[in-house]
MIDONU-231145 format. One line per 3 residues: their letters; for each residue x, y, z of N, C-alpha, C. Coordinates in steps of 0.1 Angstrom, whole numbers, plus 5000, padded with zeros to 4 digits. Example, Ala and Ser with C-alpha at 12.3 -4.5 7.8 and 13.67 -1.06 7.14 Angstrom:
2
AS	5132 4943 5078 5123 4955 5078 5132 4967 5078 ~ 5128 4978 5071 5137 4989 5071 5129 5000 5079
END
This chain:
225
MLT	8092 5184 6461 8085 5197 6458 8090 5203 6445 ~ 8081 5208 6436 8084 5214 6424 8082 5229 6424 ~ 8091 5236 6419 8090 5251 6418 8091 5255 6404
RLS	8081 5260 6398 8081 5264 6384 8089 5276 6381 ~ 8097 5275 6370 8106 5287 6367 8098 5296 6356 ~ 8089 5290 6349 8082 5298 6339 8068 5292 6337
STP	8059 5299 6332 8045 5294 6329 8045 5286 6317 ~ 8035 5277 6316 8033 5270 6303 8018 5268 6302 ~ 8013 5267 6289 7998 5266 6287 7993 5253 6293
DRF	8000 5242 6293 7995 5229 6297 8004 5225 6309 ~ 7998 5226 6321 8006 5223 6333 8011 5208 6334 ~ 8004 5199 6326 8008 5185 6326 8017 5181 6314
APM	8021 5191 6306 8029 5188 6295 8043 5184 6300 ~ 8050 5174 6293 8063 5170 6297 8073 5183 6297 ~ 8082 5183 6306 8091 5195 6307 8104 5191 6314
PVL	8115 5196 6309 8127 5193 6316 8128 5199 6330 ~ 8134 5191 6339 8134 5195 6353 8149 5195 6358 ~ 8151 5205 6367 8164 5204 6375 8160 5198 6388
AID	8165 5186 6391 8162 5179 6403 8174 5180 6413 ~ 8170 5185 6425 8181 5187 6435 8178 5177 6447 ~ 8188 5169 6450 8187 5160 6461 8197 5164 6472
AGT	8192 5172 6482 8200 5177 6493 8200 5166 6504 ~ 8210 5157 6502 8210 5145 6511 8218 5148 6524 ~ 8222 5137 6530 8229 5138 6543 8244 5140 6542
TGV	8250 5136 6531 8264 5137 6530 8268 5146 6518 ~ 8258 5150 6510 8261 5158 6498 8249 5162 6490 ~ 8250 5169 6480 8239 5174 6471 8242 5169 6457
TAL	8232 5162 6452 8232 5158 6438 8222 5167 6430 ~ 8226 5171 6418 8217 5178 6409 8216 5171 6396 ~ 8204 5169 6391 8202 5162 6378 8194 5171 6369
VVG	8198 5172 6356 8189 5178 6346 8182 5166 6339 ~ 8169 5165 6341 8161 5154 6336 8152 5159 6324 ~ 8153 5151 6313 8147 5155 6301 8132 5152 6301
EQG	8125 5156 6290 8110 5155 6289 8106 5140 6290 ~ 8115 5131 6286 8111 5117 6286 8116 5110 6298 ~ 8121 5117 6308 8126 5111 6320 8140 5107 6320
DVL	8147 5110 6310 8161 5106 6309 8170 5116 6316 ~ 8181 5112 6322 8190 5121 6329 8200 5126 6319 ~ 8200 5139 6317 8208 5145 6306 8221 5150 6312
ARG	8222 5153 6325 8234 5158 6331 8233 5157 6346 ~ 8244 5156 6353 8244 5155 6367 8256 5163 6373 ~ 8254 5167 6386 8265 5173 6393 8264 5168 6408
YRE	8275 5169 6415 8275 5164 6429 8286 5172 6437 ~ 8282 5175 6449 8292 5181 6459 8289 5176 6473 ~ 8300 5172 6479 8298 5167 6493 8299 5180 6503
FAQ	8294 5178 6515 8296 5188 6525 8300 5181 6538 ~ 8305 5188 6548 8311 5182 6560 8300 5177 6569 ~ 8303 5167 6576 8294 5162 6587 8301 5166 6601
LFP	8293 5172 6610 8299 5177 6622 8294 5168 6634 ~ 8303 5164 6643 8299 5156 6654 8305 5163 6667 ~ 8298 5173 6672 8304 5181 6683 8304 5174 6696
RPG	8295 5164 6698 8294 5156 6710 8289 5142 6707 ~ 8291 5132 6715 8286 5119 6712 8270 5120 6711 ~ 8266 5114 6700 8251 5114 6697 8246 5126 6690
WVE	8255 5136 6688 8251 5149 6681 8256 5148 6667 ~ 8247 5153 6658 8251 5154 6644 8246 5167 6638 ~ 8255 5175 6632 8251 5188 6627 8257 5190 6613
HEP	8251 5199 6606 8256 5204 6593 8256 5220 6594 ~ 8265 5226 6587 8265 5240 6585 8256 5243 6573 ~ 8244 5250 6575 8235 5253 6564 8242 5260 6552
DDI	8252 5269 6555 8259 5275 6544 8266 5265 6535 ~ 8271 5254 6541 8278 5243 6534 8268 5236 6525 ~ 8256 5234 6530 8245 5228 6521 8242 5237 6509
WTA	8241 5250 6512 8238 5259 6501 8250 5260 6491 ~ 8262 5261 6496 8274 5261 6487 8274 5249 6478 ~ 8272 5237 6484 8272 5224 6477 8260 5224 6467
TVA	8249 5230 6470 8237 5230 6461 8241 5239 6449 ~ 8246 5250 6451 8250 5259 6440 8260 5252 6431 ~ 8270 5246 6437 8281 5240 6429 8276 5228 6421
ACR	8267 5220 6427 8262 5208 6420 8253 5212 6409 ~ 8244 5223 6411 8236 5227 6400 8244 5233 6389 ~ 8254 5241 6392 8262 5247 6381 8269 5236 6373
EAL	8274 5226 6379 8280 5215 6372 8270 5208 6363 ~ 8258 5205 6368 8248 5199 6359 8244 5207 6348 ~ 8241 5220 6351 8236 5229 6340 8246 5232 6330
AAT	8259 5232 6334 8270 5234 6324 8272 5223 6314 ~ 8267 5211 6318 8269 5199 6310 8258 5196 6299 ~ 8248 5205 6298 8238 5204 6288 8233 5217 6284
DVE	8227 5217 6272 8221 5229 6266 8206 5230 6270 ~ 8201 5220 6276 8187 5220 6279 8184 5230 6291 ~ 8174 5238 6290 8171 5248 6300 8159 5242 6308
PTC	8161 5239 6321 8150 5234 6329 8138 5243 6330 ~ 8126 5238 6331 8114 5246 6332 8110 5248 6347 ~ 8114 5238 6355 8111 5239 6369 8122 5232 6377
VGI	8121 5233 6391 8131 5227 6400 8123 5218 6409 ~ 8128 5206 6411 8123 5196 6420 8133 5194 6431 ~ 8128 5194 6444 8138 5193 6455 8133 5181 6464
TDQ	8143 5172 6467 8141 5162 6477 8152 5164 6487 ~ 8150 5160 6500 8160 5163 6510 8159 5154 6522 ~ 8168 5156 6531 8168 5149 6544 8157 5155 6553
RET	8145 5150 6553 8133 5158 6557 8133 5162 6571 ~ 8139 5154 6580 8137 5157 6594 8148 5166 6600 ~ 8157 5170 6593 8168 5179 6598 8162 5193 6600
AVV	8166 5199 6612 8161 5212 6616 8170 5224 6612 ~ 8165 5234 6605 8173 5245 6601 8167 5258 6606 ~ 8176 5267 6610 8172 5281 6614 8180 5291 6606
WDR	8173 5301 6601 8180 5311 6593 8174 5325 6595 ~ 8182 5335 6592 8178 5349 6593 8170 5352 6581 ~ 8158 5358 6583 8149 5361 6572 8155 5372 6563
RTL	8163 5381 6568 8168 5392 6560 8181 5388 6553 ~ 8191 5382 6560 8204 5379 6554 8204 5365 6548 ~ 8195 5356 6552 8194 5342 6549 8206 5334 6554
RSP	8214 5340 6563 8225 5332 6570 8219 5325 6582 ~ 8225 5314 6586 8221 5306 6597 8229 5310 6609 ~ 8223 5313 6621 8230 5316 6633 8236 5304 6640
RPA	8233 5292 6636 8238 5280 6642 8237 5269 6632 ~ 8244 5258 6635 8243 5246 6626 8230 5240 6626 ~ 8226 5233 6615 8214 5225 6615 8216 5213 6623
IVW	8205 5209 6630 8205 5196 6637 8200 5185 6629 ~ 8208 5175 6626 8205 5165 6616 8196 5154 6621 ~ 8189 5148 6612 8179 5137 6616 8185 5126 6625
QDR	8198 5124 6623 8204 5113 6631 8207 5117 6646 ~ 8206 5130 6648 8210 5135 6662 8201 5130 6673 ~ 8206 5126 6684 8198 5120 6695 8198 5129 6707
RTT	8201 5141 6706 8202 5150 6718 8188 5152 6725 ~ 8177 5150 6718 8164 5153 6723 8157 5141 6730 ~ 8165 5131 6733 8160 5119 6740 8153 5123 6753
GIC	8159 5132 6761 8153 5136 6773 8140 5143 6771 ~ 8139 5151 6761 8126 5159 6758 8115 5148 6755 ~ 8119 5139 6746 8109 5129 6743 8104 5121 6755
DRL	8114 5118 6764 8110 5110 6776 8100 5118 6785 ~ 8102 5131 6785 8093 5140 6794 8079 5141 6788 ~ 8078 5139 6775 8065 5140 6768 8058 5127 6766
RAD	8063 5116 6772 8057 5103 6769 8042 5102 6772 ~ 8037 5110 6781 8023 5110 6785 8015 5115 6773 ~ 8021 5123 6764 8014 5128 6752 8016 5120 6740
EAH	8024 5109 6741 8028 5102 6729 8017 5097 6720 ~ 8007 5091 6727 7996 5085 6719 7988 5096 6712 ~ 7986 5107 6718 7979 5118 6711 7987 5124 6700
VSR	8000 5125 6702 8009 5130 6691 8009 5121 6679 ~ 8009 5108 6682 8009 5098 6671 7995 5098 6664 ~ 7984 5100 6671 7971 5101 6664 7971 5113 6654
LTG	7977 5124 6658 7977 5136 6650 7987 5135 6638 ~ 7998 5129 6640 8009 5129 6631 8012 5116 6623 ~ 8007 5105 6629 8011 5092 6623 8025 5088 6627
LRL	8032 5095 6636 8046 5093 6639 8047 5089 6654 ~ 8058 5082 6657 8061 5080 6671 8069 5092 6677 ~ 8068 5094 6689 8076 5105 6696 8090 5101 6697
DPY	8099 5106 6689 8113 5102 6688 8122 5113 6684 ~ 8135 5113 6689 8144 5124 6685 8146 5126 6670 ~ 8143 5115 6663 8145 5116 6648 8138 5128 6642
FTG	8127 5132 6647 8118 5142 6640 8121 5156 6644 ~ 8118 5165 6635 8122 5179 6636 8116 5187 6648 ~ 8104 5184 6652 8098 5192 6663 8105 5191 6676
TKF	8111 5179 6678 8118 5177 6691 8131 5185 6690 ~ 8137 5187 6679 8149 5195 6677 8146 5210 6680 ~ 8135 5215 6674 8131 5228 6677 8128 5230 6692
AWL	8122 5220 6698 8120 5221 6713 8133 5222 6721 ~ 8143 5215 6716 8156 5215 6723 8162 5229 6721 ~ 8161 5235 6710 8166 5249 6708 8159 5259 6717
AEH	8145 5257 6718 8138 5266 6727 8142 5265 6741 ~ 8146 5253 6745 8150 5251 6759 8164 5255 6762 ~ 8173 5252 6752 8188 5254 6755 8194 5266 6749
EPK	8187 5273 6739 8193 5285 6733 8182 5296 6733 ~ 8179 5301 6745 8168 5311 6747 8170 5324 6739 ~ 8183 5328 6738 8185 5341 6730 8182 5339 6715
LWS	8186 5328 6710 8182 5324 6696 8167 5323 6695 ~ 8161 5316 6704 8146 5314 6703 8138 5327 6705 ~ 8143 5336 6712 8136 5349 6713 8136 5356 6699
RVR	8147 5354 6691 8147 5360 6678 8137 5352 6669 ~ 8135 5340 6671 8125 5332 6664 8111 5338 6667 ~ 8108 5340 6680 8095 5345 6684 8093 5359 6679
EGR	8104 5367 6678 8102 5381 6672 8100 5381 6657 ~ 8102 5370 6651 8100 5369 6636 8112 5372 6628 ~ 8124 5373 6635 8136 5376 6628 8143 5364 6622
LAL	8140 5353 6628 8146 5340 6623 8134 5331 6618 ~ 8137 5324 6608 8127 5314 6602 8132 5300 6606 ~ 8122 5291 6606 8124 5277 6609 8120 5269 6597
GTV	8126 5257 6595 8122 5248 6585 8131 5236 6584 ~ 8128 5228 6574 8136 5217 6570 8145 5221 6559 ~ 8153 5212 6554 8163 5216 6544 8157 5221 6531
DSY	8146 5215 6527 8139 5220 6515 8135 5234 6516 ~ 8129 5238 6527 8125 5252 6528 8137 5262 6529 ~ 8148 5257 6535 8160 5265 6536 8165 5267 6521
VIA	8166 5257 6514 8172 5258 6500 8163 5266 6492 ~ 8150 5265 6493 8141 5274 6485 8142 5288 6489 ~ 8144 5291 6502 8146 5305 6506 8159 5310 6500
RLT	8169 5302 6499 8182 5307 6493 8180 5309 6478 ~ 8173 5299 6472 8171 5300 6457 8163 5312 6453 ~ 8154 5317 6462 8145 5328 6458 8149 5341 6465
GGA	8161 5341 6471 8166 5353 6477 8157 5357 6489 ~ 8151 5348 6495 8142 5350 6507 8128 5353 6504 ~ 8124 5353 6491 8110 5356 6487 8101 5346 6492
AHV	8105 5333 6492 8096 5322 6496 8101 5315 6508 ~ 8092 5313 6517 8094 5305 6529 8083 5294 6529 ~ 8086 5283 6522 8075 5273 6519 8080 5259 6522
TDP	8071 5250 6523 8074 5236 6523 8061 5229 6518 ~ 8062 5216 6516 8050 5208 6512 8046 5198 6522 ~ 8035 5192 6521 8030 5183 6531 8039 5171 6533
TNA	8047 5166 6523 8055 5155 6525 8067 5158 6535 ~ 8072 5170 6534 8082 5174 6544 8076 5178 6557 ~ 8065 5185 6557 8058 5189 6570 8054 5177 6578
SRT	8051 5166 6571 8046 5154 6578 8057 5147 6586 ~ 8069 5151 6585 8080 5145 6592 8085 5153 6604 ~ 8077 5163 6607 8082 5173 6617 8076 5170 6631
LLY	8066 5163 6633 8058 5161 6645 8049 5174 6648 ~ 8048 5183 6638 8041 5195 6640 8029 5196 6630 ~ 8027 5186 6622 8017 5186 6611 8005 5177 6614
DLE	7993 5182 6613 7981 5174 6615 7977 5168 6602 ~ 7979 5154 6601 7977 5147 6589 7963 5148 6584 ~ 7953 5147 6592 7939 5147 6588 7935 5161 6583
RGV	7939 5171 6589 7935 5185 6586 7944 5191 6575 ~ 7956 5186 6574 7965 5191 6564 7971 5205 6567 ~ 7973 5207 6580 7977 5221 6585 7988 5219 6596
WSD	7995 5229 6599 8003 5230 6611 7994 5229 6623 ~ 7997 5221 6632 7988 5220 6644 7992 5229 6655 ~ 7983 5238 6659 7985 5247 6670 7988 5240 6683
ELC	7981 5229 6684 7983 5221 6697 7997 5215 6697 ~ 8002 5210 6686 8016 5204 6686 8026 5215 6687 ~ 8024 5226 6680 8033 5237 6681 8034 5242 6696
DLF	8023 5242 6703 8024 5246 6717 8032 5235 6725 ~ 8029 5223 6722 8036 5212 6730 8051 5213 6728 ~ 8056 5216 6716 8070 5216 6714 8076 5231 6714
DVP	8067 5240 6719 8072 5254 6720 8077 5260 6707 ~ 8070 5258 6697 8074 5263 6683 8063 5273 6679 ~ 8068 5286 6676 8058 5296 6671 8054 5292 6657
RAA	8041 5291 6655 8036 5287 6642 8040 5296 6631 ~ 8040 5309 6635 8044 5319 6625 8058 5318 6619 ~ 8067 5310 6627 8080 5309 6622 8082 5297 6612
LPE	8071 5289 6611 8072 5278 6602 8068 5282 6588 ~ 8073 5274 6578 8070 5278 6564 8056 5276 6560 ~ 8052 5284 6550 8038 5282 6544 8037 5268 6537
LVP	8026 5262 6539 8024 5249 6533 8018 5251 6519 ~ 8025 5245 6509 8020 5246 6495 8020 5231 6489 ~ 8012 5229 6479 8011 5216 6473 8024 5211 6467
END
């Protein structure tokens, strides 16, 4: 996903980019020049949490702190000022954060986490239909199952989601919310397509899938190109 920092007369003109890769073990930031050359880089690791067998979590604040540090390191190493920011991320990881404070009330559930196996097993009768809509198999790997687990096991938190106080998203939308001070709650189709909540043919969040996984559509990020 690209987020423009300033306007330019020609949207297709070459421009320097700050590229952020919010990965599973750390964040890499690159300043990429107009010719595609890497001008500077920064990197910060963050902790992996394993609270139970088969569970994998990250503290969203750790992801954000690592993002800031990696970007500062890269930007300090070059005089080039990026025109826009590009973000790639661990797309299936589920993040919840407060719309006002931008702080997360619980750790993110990482794509490797298998705690939602039971939920997937209960929904096997719907698997073929889910796959037709999403192009994905019904598996704990994907974000929608993780949100369904939160709805089932953390009802107090989920009531705040339904009230609109907490936002849902993948790591890209969380990082963008932090970068914009909460002004933007967005994602793009490439990230949305990994959630089990996105209708591939229509290019929208699916009300049917949101109902299946007990996810309020209003809590999901706006879809942007």
